[in-house]
N, C-alpha and C positions, 0 to 999 in steps of 0.2 A: 495497522495496515494502512498503507498509502497507495493511492492510485490516481491516474490521470482521468480526465473526463471521457476519454475514448472508451473506457471500460463500461460506462453506464449510459452514454449518450450516442445517438445516431440520428440521422435526418428522418428516418421512418417511424421512430417511436419517441414518445415523451420520456423525459428523464425519469419520471416515476416508474415507468415500466423497467428501465434498466436498474434502478435502485432495488425494486422488488426482486428482480432476477438475482441481484447480488445478495440480498438477504437470504433468499432460498438456498443459494449455493453455500453461503457461510453456515447456515443451519445444518447442512448435510456434510460439512467438511470434517476431516480427521483432525487429530490433535497437533500434528506437526506443521510447520510452515510450508513444507513441500506439498503435503496433502491439501492444505488450504488453497495454495496457488492452483493446484491441479483442479480442484473442485470449482473454483471461480472461473478459470479459463475454459473448462469443459462445459460450464453452464451458459456460456455465451452462444448466441446464434452464429451460424456460419458467417464468416467475414464478408461484409458488403460495404463497409465503410472504409474510407481512406484515412481516417483519423488514427493516430497512434494510440497504443495502449501500453502503459507502464504500471507494474504492480510490484509492490514491496511488502512482504510479510515477514515480520521478525518475532522471534520468541522473546518475551520479556521476563524479568524476574519480579517477584512480588515486591510491592513498595513497602516502605517502612511505615511506622505509625503516623508520620506526618502526611502521608499520602502523596509525596513527591520524591522523585529520585534525588539522591545526593551522592557526592563523591568528590575526591580531590584529584586534580590533574597536575602533573609535574610541570614546573615552569619551563619554558623553552626560549632560547635566544634567537631562533630562526624566525624570520617574518613569514607570515602566511603567503600563499601563492598570489593572492589578490594584492597584497602590499608590495610584494617583490616586483610586480609588473609595472608599477608606477614610476 
């Protein structure tokens, strides 16, 4: 799960309050990414902040014995968008 600071911070509460609210929401969420997003967003207080909120929840596969993902990517001859703009 990735999120921006707007999910856990606001001017009226310490970040620890937001992190605890996030922990409680995650503990009560369902197994799917959609259920997790819904639980996290429903667990937020009514919007009072003008800060943005971005939330990304993804399902992962079990990692191999090495404990890190591995894989092969096919080579490409196209430059990345960043390189192409230069």
